[in-house]
C-alpha positions as CSV (number, residue, x, y, z in Angstrom):
1,M,242.9,90.5,93.3
2,I,239.2,90.2,92.1
3,S,240.6,88.5,89.3
4,G,242.5,86.0,91.5
5,I,239.5,85.2,93.3
6,V,237.5,84.7,90.3
7,T,239.7,82.5,89.0
8,A,240.2,80.5,92.1
9,F,236.7,80.1,92.3
10,T,236.1,78.7,88.7
11,L,238.7,76.7,88.7
12,G,237.6,75.2,92.0
13,F,234.5,74.6,90.2
14,L,236.1,72.8,87.4
15,Y,239.4,71.4,88.4
16,F,240.6,72.1,92.2
17,V,244.3,71.0,91.9
18,S,245.2,74.0,89.8
19,A,242.7,76.6,91.6
20,I,244.9,77.9,94.6
21,P,248.2,78.4,92.6
22,A,246.2,79.8,89.5
23,G,244.3,82.2,91.9
24,V,247.4,83.4,93.6
25,A,249.2,83.6,90.3
26,A,246.2,85.9,89.5
27,H,247.0,88.2,92.3
28,A,245.0,87.2,95.1
29,P,246.3,86.3,98.5
30,V,246.8,82.8,99.2
31,W,244.0,82.7,102.0
32,A,241.7,84.2,99.7
33,A,242.3,81.9,96.9
34,A,242.0,79.0,99.1
35,I,238.7,80.1,100.4
36,A,237.3,81.1,96.8
37,A,238.6,77.4,95.5
38,W,236.9,75.8,98.3
39,C,233.7,77.7,97.6
40,G,234.0,77.2,93.9
41,Y,234.3,73.5,94.4
42,S,231.6,73.0,97.1
43,A,229.7,75.0,94.1
44,G,230.3,72.3,91.7
45,G,228.8,69.8,94.0
46,T,225.6,71.9,94.9
47,A,224.9,72.4,91.2
48,V,224.7,68.8,90.6
49,L,222.6,68.1,93.9
50,L,220.4,71.0,92.8
51,A,219.8,69.7,89.2
52,G,219.1,66.2,90.6
53,V,218.4,63.0,88.7
54,P,218.9,64.5,84.9
55,M,222.2,66.0,85.7
56,R,223.3,62.8,87.4
57,E,222.4,60.8,84.6
58,W,224.1,63.2,81.9
59,L,227.3,63.2,84.0
60,L,227.4,59.4,84.4
61,R,226.9,59.1,80.7
62,K,229.2,61.7,79.8
63,L,231.9,60.4,82.4
64,K,231.3,56.7,81.5
65,I,230.8,56.1,85.0
66,N,229.2,52.6,85.9
67,P,227.4,52.8,88.9
68,R,227.3,49.2,89.3
69,P,230.3,47.9,91.9
70,D,233.5,46.6,90.4
71,P,235.8,45.3,93.2
72,A,238.8,45.8,90.8
73,K,238.5,49.5,90.5
74,L,240.0,51.9,93.2
75,F,236.6,53.7,93.6
76,W,234.4,50.7,94.6
77,R,237.6,49.6,97.0
78,I,237.1,53.0,98.6
79,W,233.5,53.2,98.8
80,H,233.3,49.8,100.4
81,R,235.6,50.5,103.0
82,F,235.1,54.1,103.5
83,G,231.7,55.0,102.1
84,L,231.0,58.8,101.2
85,W,233.5,60.1,103.5
86,G,236.4,58.2,101.5
87,L,235.0,59.4,98.4
88,A,234.7,62.8,99.3
89,L,238.2,62.9,100.6
90,I,239.7,61.5,97.4
91,A,237.5,63.5,95.0
92,P,239.2,66.7,94.8
93,I,242.2,65.1,93.0
94,T,240.4,62.2,91.4
95,I,236.8,62.9,90.0
96,G,235.8,66.2,91.3
97,P,232.7,67.3,93.0
98,Q,230.2,66.9,90.1
99,A,230.9,63.3,89.8
100,T,231.0,62.8,93.3
101,A,227.5,64.2,93.8
102,A,226.3,62.1,90.9
103,L,227.4,58.9,92.2
104,A,226.6,59.6,95.7
105,L,223.2,60.4,94.5
106,A,223.1,57.2,92.3
107,L,224.1,55.2,95.2
108,G,221.2,56.4,97.4
109,E,222.9,58.9,99.7
110,S,220.9,62.0,100.7
111,P,221.7,65.3,99.1
112,G,222.4,67.1,102.3
113,R,224.7,64.3,103.5
114,I,226.5,64.5,100.0
115,Q,227.0,68.3,100.3
116,L,228.4,68.2,103.8
117,A,230.8,65.4,102.6
118,I,231.9,67.4,99.7
119,C,232.7,70.6,101.6
120,A,234.3,68.7,104.5
121,G,236.4,66.7,102.2
122,I,238.0,69.3,100.4
123,L,239.3,71.3,103.5
124,P,242.3,69.2,103.9
125,W,243.2,69.6,100.4
126,A,242.5,73.3,100.5
127,L,244.7,73.5,103.5
128,L,247.4,71.5,102.0
129,F,247.4,73.2,98.4
130,G,247.4,76.6,100.2
131,A,250.2,75.7,102.3
132,L,252.3,74.5,99.2
133,T,251.4,77.6,97.4
134,A,252.6,79.9,100.2
135,L,255.9,77.7,100.7
136,G,256.5,78.3,97.0
137,I,255.8,81.7,96.9
138,H,258.2,82.2,100.0
139,G,260.7,80.1,98.4
140,L,260.6,82.4,95.3
141,H,260.9,85.5,97.0
142,G,263.6,84.3,99.1
143,N,266.1,83.9,96.2
């Protein structure tokens, strides 16, 4: 079970979409994998927020993200329409917590507000992927 929790946490930090199923595959209960993935994802955003400006600049360069508005790109359309909360909601399946934190910092959001949005934005996805994983396991055991 510990290896499943560590797997879910680590993948949550790096790439959330696969975190819960991988944690369950590594023998963690679905609920534990979902919580560990949520914690790992939140820790990813926290790491950038604690590292501050140097980390933000490195991520922007590494991911080739331009912090100047471009209305042709999905990110900027969402940012203009929904702001930080829209970004936090799509981040788990797009750019992840580190890039989200870096972008939001670059756009002038406060670290506390960013962390709250990152932690809240992942919850619907954690519930959805947890439920889908549980349904998949139930389907496998039902046959």
